[in-house]
C-alpha positions in Angstrom: -0.1 0.0 0.0 1.0 3.6 -0.6 0.2 6.9 -2.1 0.6 7.9 -5.8 4.2 8.0 -6.6 5.1 5.0 -4.5 7.9 2.9 -6.0 6.8 -0.8 -6.2 9.0 -3.8 -6.9 7.4 -6.8 -8.4 8.8 -10.3 -8.8 7.3 -13.7 -10.1 8.6 -16.9 -11.2 7.4 -19.7 -13.7 6.0 -17.4 -16.1 6.1 -18.7 -19.8 9.1 -17.5 -21.7 8.1 -14.5 -23.8 10.0 -12.0 -26.0 8.7 -8.9 -24.3 7.1 -8.3 -20.8 5.0 -5.4 -20.1 3.9 -4.3 -16.7 0.6 -2.5 -16.2 -1.7 -1.4 -13.4 -5.5 -1.0 -13.1 -8.7 -1.8 -11.0 -10.8 -5.0 -11.5 -13.3 -4.4 -14.4 -11.5 -1.4 -15.8 -8.6 -0.9 -18.2 -5.0 -1.2 -17.4 -2.3 1.5 -17.8 1.1 0.3 -19.1 3.7 1.4 -16.5 6.9 -0.1 -18.1 8.7 -3.2 -19.1 10.2 -6.0 -17.0 13.2 -8.3 -17.5 12.8 -12.0 -17.8 15.2 -14.6 -16.8 15.8 -17.9 -18.5 13.6 -19.9 -16.1 10.7 -17.5 -16.5 11.4 -15.3 -13.5 10.3 -11.6 -13.9 11.4 -8.6 -11.9 10.3 -4.9 -12.5 10.2 -1.7 -10.5 7.4 0.8 -11.3 5.8 3.9 -9.8 2.1 4.1 -8.9 0.8 6.7 -11.3 0.1 10.3 -9.8 -3.5 10.1 -11.0 -4.1 6.8 -9.2 -7.2 7.2 -6.9 -7.6 6.0 -3.3 -11.1 4.7 -3.8 -10.4 1.2 -5.2 -7.7 -1.5 -4.8 -5.6 -1.9 -8.0 -3.7 -4.8 -9.3 -0.3 -5.1 -11.2 -0.5 -7.2 -14.3 2.1 -8.6 -16.6 1.4 -8.9 -20.3 3.4 -10.5 -23.2 4.1 -8.7 -26.3 0.7 -9.2 -27.7 -0.8 -7.7 -24.5 -2.2 -11.1 -23.4 -2.1 -11.2 -19.5 0.3 -13.8 -18.0 0.4 -12.8 -14.3 -1.6 -10.8 -11.8 -0.6 -9.4 -8.4 -2.5 -9.3 -5.1 -4.4 -6.1 -4.5 -2.3 -2.9 -4.0 -4.1 -0.3 -1.9 -3.4 3.2 -3.1 -3.8 5.6 -0.2 -3.9 9.4 0.4 -0.8 11.0 1.7 -1.9 10.0 5.3 -2.3 6.2 4.6 -6.1 6.5 4.2 -8.3 4.7 1.7 -11.9 5.2 0.6 -14.1 2.1 -0.1 -17.8 1.5 -1.0 -19.5 -1.7 -0.3 -21.5 -3.7 2.1 -21.0 -4.8 5.7 -21.0 -8.6 5.6 -21.1 -9.5 9.3 -18.9 -10.7 12.1 -16.3 -13.4 11.7 -14.2 -14.5 14.7 -15.0 -11.2 16.4 -14.1 -9.1 13.4 -16.6 -6.9 11.5 -16.1 -7.9 7.7 -16.7 -5.6 4.8 -16.7 -6.3 1.1 -16.0 -3.6 -1.3 -17.5 -3.1 -4.9 -14.7 -5.2 -6.4 -15.2 -8.2 -4.0 -12.2 -7.6 -1.8 -12.7 -8.3 2.0 -11.6 -6.0 4.7 -12.3 -5.9 8.5 -13.4 -2.7 10.0 -12.6 -1.6 13.6 -13.9 1.2 15.8 -17.3 2.5 16.3 -19.9 1.2 13.8 -22.9 3.4 14.9 -26.2 2.1 13.6 -24.5 0.2 10.7 -25.0 -3.5 10.5 -24.8 -6.6 8.3 -26.2 -6.0 4.8 -25.8 -2.2 5.0 -24.1 -0.5 2.1 -21.7 2.1 3.3 -18.8 4.5 2.2 -15.8 4.1 4.5 -12.8 6.4 4.7 -10.1 5.6 7.2 -6.6 4.3 7.9 -5.6 1.1 6.3 -3.5 -1.3 8.1 -2.6 -5.0 8.5 -4.1 -6.3 11.8 -2.9 -9.0 14.2 -6.3 -9.3 15.8 -8.1 -9.8 12.4 -5.4 -11.2 10.1 -7.6 -12.8 7.4 -8.0 -9.4 5.8 -6.6 -5.8 5.6 -8.2 -3.5 8.3 -9.8 -0.2 7.9 -10.0 2.0 10.9 -12.9 4.5 9.7 -12.9 8.2 10.4 -15.9 8.4 8.1 -18.6 5.7 7.8 -21.9 6.6 6.1 -24.8 4.8 4.4 -24.8 4.9 0.7 -26.7 3.8 -2.4 -25.9 0.3 -3.7 -23.3 0.1 -6.4 -23.1 -2.4 -9.2 -20.5 -5.1 -8.3 -17.9 -5.7 -10.9 -17.6 -9.4 -10.1 -21.2 -10.2 -10.1 -21.3 -8.8 -13.7 -18.4 -10.9 -14.8 -19.9 -14.0 -13.3 -23.2 -13.4 -15.1 -21.5 -13.0 -18.3 -19.7 -16.2 -17.9 -22.9 -18.1 -17.2 -24.7 -16.7 -20.3 
């Protein structure tokens, strides 16, 4: 996680050998921006260092993606959380419930978080907009944790994953 401008080092192994490796970044269900190229070793290992673009927003997690020379995806990172300058994120989604004493929240891209602090009148099934500090919790280690300084009800948003699943079934 980090604000726009953060330098990120990426590494993976066992990727099929390719003539050219392109590294991009984007959110699930949106386009990807090309950030640069990576070097590939003889055993399929790829290493690259890129910067999070200055226009990256803090309202969705992004992923880094590796493309071959024909822009066919060959690798995808875990989510990277773009923050504001203070380490805060903004997410819209639904309160799922409690799991092992941790309040769980699913954002519009299907990523799970835990939420700490006062929840007010918000409960399971409520759609909310959360802004707050993002951290990795020892208490709730199964997901990144948001400690909200703003938590407010919001209108339902169309979920990207639900649309993708529907398209695959048809």
